[in-house]
N, C-alpha and C positions, 0 to 999 in steps of 0.2 A: 503493499498500500504505501502511495506516495500522497504528500499535501501539498495543496497551493495555498500559499501565503499571501493575504491581503490584509492592508491597514483597516484594524478594527476596533472598535468602541467596546473596551473589556466591560466597563460599567454597564453598557447598555444590554451586552449579552448575557452578563450573570441576571443582570434585572429579569431579563426574558424567562431565564431557568427559575428564578425565583418565584415570579407571578405563575408559570405554571403548571408548578407543586402546591400552589396555597389551597387550593380545593382538597385536595387530598389530605394538606396540612391539617385544615380545617375539620374534615370529618373524623379525624383522630383528636381533635381538640389539643391540638399542641400549641405551645408558644413558639411562635414561628417568625424569627426574627432576620433582619437583612441589613448589613453595614456597608457603606460605602466611603470612600475618602471625600474630600470636597472637591480634590480634582477629576477630572477625567483622564483614565486611562486610555491611549492608545498604544496599540502592537500589533505586529505582523505576526499573525498567526493563520493557520487553517480556521476559519470560522465554524465550518460545520462539525469538523473533527472536535475541537475542543468544545463545541457547546454538547456533542455526544456525550464526552466524558464529564464534564459539569453535570449534565442533566441526570447521568447513571448514577454517580457518586451521591447527588443531592437526593436522588430518588429513592437509594438506599439508605440513606440516612434517616429521611422522613418516613420511610418504611419501618425500620427499627427503633426509632425512638420513642420514648415513652410519655415524656413530657416537654420535650423543646428542642428546638433544631436552631441552630444560627449558623448563618452563611456571610462570610465576612471576606472582603477584598481589603487587605492590609493596608497602610498607609505606605507612601512609596515619593521618592523625590527625583530629581533630573539627573542624578548622579547613578542611580541604580540599573543595572541591566537584565534585573529579571523582577517578576512581580509576584505575589504570593496570594494565594487564597485559601481560608480556614473553612472547613465543614465541621461543626461540632454537634455533637448529639448525645443525649443521655442512655441510651439503648443499648442493647447487646453490640459487641464487638462485629462488624460487619464481617461476613465470611471471606478469607482471602480470593476465593474464587471469582466473588463480584467485584473485585478490582482489577481482574486479568485485562479484559478489554480496554478499559480507561488506562491503565498503567500502559499498554503498548502504544495507547494515541498520545500519551503524556511524552512517552521516550521519544518516537518520531519527531515531538517538538523540541526534544533535547531537554525537556525538563524532568520534575522528579514528583514522587507521590510518596507521601509517608503517610504510614497509618499508625499514630500513637496511642498506644494501648490506653484503657479509661483511667482516668485519673479524677479522683473527686467525683465519681460517678459519671463523667464525662469522656467519649473517645474524640479523639482529632484527626482529620485527615487534614494533612497540608500539602497543596499543590501548587510547585514552584516551575515558572515556565520563563524563558527569555522574552523580553520585550521587542527585540530584533531578532529573527534567525538569520543564521548564513543563507546566503542566496536569495534572500527575500528581494532585492531589489532585481534579480536576474532573471527571477520567474515572470513568465508571462499568463498569466493566471485566466483560464477558459472557465465560466463559472456564468451560472445563469441568472442571478439576482443583482451580480454587483456589474459597474462598468469596467471594462479594460481600460487600464491606463495607458496601454503601450502606445507611442507616439506616430507610428506607422499606421496612416488611416484606412490602407486596404486590409490591414488585420483586422482593425477595428469594425472594420464594415463586414469583415467574413463572419465575424463572432456574431456582430447583431443578427446579421441574416439566417446563420444558424439558428440560435437562439428564437428567433420568430418561427421559424418553421416547426422546429420541434414542439413548442407550445401550441402552434396551430393544429398540430396532429397528433397530440398528446394522446387523444381516447381511441386512435388507430390501432387497433393490436397487431397490424400487419407491418407499423413504424420499424422499420431496422436500419441495419447500415446501406443495403443496396435501396430501398426507397428512400432514404434521407438522400444518398447520390445523386439519385434521379430528380428530388426535388432541388437540389442545389445546383444542378446542372452540371454535375461533373462526375468523372469515373470513381468509381470504389477506391481503387489504389489511391487516387490523387487524394480524395477525402481523407482517407486514413491516414496518409502521411501527413496532410495539413493538421488535422486536428493532435495529432500526436506530436507534432512539431510545436503546438503552443501550449500541450499539457501532457501529463502522463496516461490520460484516460483513452480509451478507445472510443470509435463512435457507438458502438451497441452499450459501454458503460455509461458512456454520457446521457443516452437515451434513458435506460432503467434509472440513473439518478434523479433524471428530470422526471420522471415519473413519479416517483416516490417522494420529491421535494414538493410538487404539486399536490400530490395525495394528503401530505401533511398540513399544507395548506389548506384543504378543503375539508379535512378531520377539524381542524383547530375553530371553524366556522360554526361547527354543529348544526348544521343543516341537514346533512345527507348521512345515511347510514353508512357502513364501512363496505357493504354492497354495492351500493350506488356509487361511491368513492372509487371502490377496485374498477368499476367498468369504466367510469369516468379519464381514469389514467391509461387506459389500455389493457387491463388486465381481464380476460374471459375467465379465470379460476379464482375465485375469492382465497382460496388456501394458498395459491401462489404467491399472491398479494400478500398475505399476511405474513407470510413466510418472508419474503423479501422485505419486507417492512420491518419486519422484528430484527433481522440481520443489520439493516442499517441505523437504525435508528434504537436498537438495545431493549425494545419491548414490542410486545403487539399491538395494532390498531386500537382496540379495546381500552387497553391501560394508558395509551397515548390520549386518547379522549377524554377519558376519566380525568387526567390530572391537568387537563387545559383550565384556565380560567382566565377571563377576560376583565375583571375589575382588578386595577393594581394594587398593591397593599405593600406596608412596611412593617407589619405585623400584625398577629393574630391571637 
C-alpha cells in the first residue's frame, strides 16, 4: 500500500472523527470530550489513511470505555516536526489485534503508535506523526476530492476530466478500465501508464476507491439504505459491497451509519 500526501487540516480531520462517533458515545452515556490547541495544525499526510487509523482507534476506545473518552491534539509550536494525538479511555485495554491495521497505516506515515497500559484507571493511546513527509512535495496526488496542485495544466485537465467521468458513471456496474479508457478516448495501455505516472493506483483500484468514497458520502446522509447505496455506486451484490466497504473503512456499512452524527459537539 502506498500513500498520497496532501496538505491537510489536522484539526478539522480530528473533529470529523470525533463528531462521527458522538452518537455511539451518547448511547453509552459516556463523558465524551475533545480538545484542540488554539492554533490550526496543517500537515502533509494521506488524509484517508490517517482518518481511517484515527477512526478505528477512537471507535475502539469508545466501544471499550466504561465512563469516559478524551480525544486530544496536543499543543505544538513552529519548531516541532511531529504532531501528537492522545486517545484516553477508562475501559479495558484495547486488544492488540485491534491496533494492527492502524499501526500499519501509522508506520507508512513514518509515525508511531504507543499503547500505555491502564494508569489510574485510564488507558492511553499516543499517536505521533511527522508534520512533513519525505517526498510530500514530489508527489503529485491523484485524488477524487482534492484539487491537484501540479503546475502543468495538461495534468490538471486530465485529472479533472477523469474524476468527472468516474463520478458521472459511478452507478454503472460495467465501469472498468476498458470502459474508462473508451470514455477518456485513450487506449487502455496509455490510460494505465498515465494514471500510474501520477499515482500508485491502477485504474481499477481508482474506480473501486471512488465507489467506496461515494458510498460513504451517501451513507452519511442517512437517506438511503445499504442496498440502495450499493446499487447507486455500481455494486450488483450487496455482500460484495459490504465486504469491500469493511476492508476499506475498517467497519461494515451498518456500523458506519450507526456512528455517524450530524450536529457537532465538544462534550457529552
